[in-house]
C-alpha distance (Angstrom), angle and dihedral (degrees) to the residues before:
residue distance angle dihedral
M1 . . .
E2 3.79 . .
V3 3.80 117.5 .
V4 3.79 113.9 -140.8
T5 3.79 119.6 -156.7
I6 3.77 114.3 -157.6
I7 3.80 114.4 -147.3
K8 3.79 117.1 -164.3
E9 3.76 129.6 -166.6
I10 3.78 108.5 -137.2
N11 3.78 132.4 -174.2
I12 3.77 112.6 -142.4
E13 3.79 122.6 -160.9
F14 3.78 125.8 -177.1
N15 3.80 121.3 -172.3
P16 3.82 107.2 -170.5
E17 3.83 91.9 -162.7
E18 3.81 90.4 64.3
H19 3.82 88.4 60.7
G20 3.81 97.6 42.5
I21 3.80 91.5 -107.4
E22 3.80 120.3 143.8
E23 3.80 116.9 -133.2
P24 3.82 107.1 -54.5
E25 3.80 120.5 -147.7
E26 3.82 95.5 -144.3
V27 3.81 136.2 16.8
H28 3.81 128.7 -172.9
L29 3.81 140.3 159.2
V30 3.77 124.3 -108.2
G31 3.78 121.4 -172.4
S32 3.76 151.0 104.7
M33 3.82 89.8 -41.7
N34 3.83 90.7 67.0
N35 3.82 100.9 27.7
W36 3.83 91.7 -100.8
D37 3.81 90.5 -72.5
P38 3.84 107.3 160.5
N39 3.83 90.3 -163.9
D40 3.82 91.8 60.3
K41 3.79 107.5 95.3
S42 3.81 95.6 177.4
Y43 3.81 90.3 120.1
P44 3.82 105.8 54.2
L45 3.79 127.8 169.9
Q46 3.81 119.8 -142.3
K47 3.78 122.8 -136.0
G48 3.80 115.8 -120.4
K49 3.80 125.4 -149.2
D50 3.81 87.5 -102.4
G51 3.83 91.3 60.5
V52 3.81 93.4 -108.8
W53 3.82 116.8 126.5
R54 3.83 116.6 -137.5
N55 3.77 146.0 169.6
T56 3.79 140.5 152.9
F57 3.80 122.0 -124.0
K58 3.79 138.3 176.7
F59 3.79 110.7 -130.7
K60 3.78 135.9 166.5
K61 3.77 115.0 -101.3
G62 3.82 107.4 -94.2
T63 3.81 95.3 32.7
E64 3.80 110.4 149.3
Y65 3.79 123.1 -152.1
K66 3.79 147.4 162.3
I67 3.79 128.9 -148.3
M68 3.82 111.7 -119.1
Y69 3.81 124.0 -166.4
D70 3.82 133.2 -168.9
S71 3.79 92.2 -11.7
E72 3.79 146.1 87.3
S73 3.80 95.3 -168.5
W74 3.81 134.7 74.8
E75 3.81 89.7 -146.8
E76 3.82 92.4 70.6
G77 3.82 91.2 60.5
K78 3.80 92.7 -139.7
H79 3.77 98.1 145.4
V80 3.79 140.7 96.2
G81 3.79 114.6 -132.2
H82 3.78 121.0 50.3
Y83 3.78 138.6 -154.6
D84 3.80 108.2 -55.7
S85 3.82 91.4 9.3
N86 3.79 105.1 69.7
F87 3.77 121.6 143.6
I88 3.83 110.4 -99.7
V89 3.81 129.2 -159.3
E90 3.79 105.9 -127.4
């Protein structure tokens, strides 16, 4: 039986204002694609002139992730998406 992996291109947008977050200096994704390593900044978002952070990525269907800002540690709690409510690529 052949296993088929579905790769999806997704556009991610993060508006800090919508989450009551003052202008972050840095925003990146942390998730199953990088073993939930908050130090891994391989999936950065770029800040637009409108203050919204964006980027496009190619992820496997089912990839789970959180958006982390101004942090490299889970202990600081500077992320959007929590246990049992991660973002999921569908």
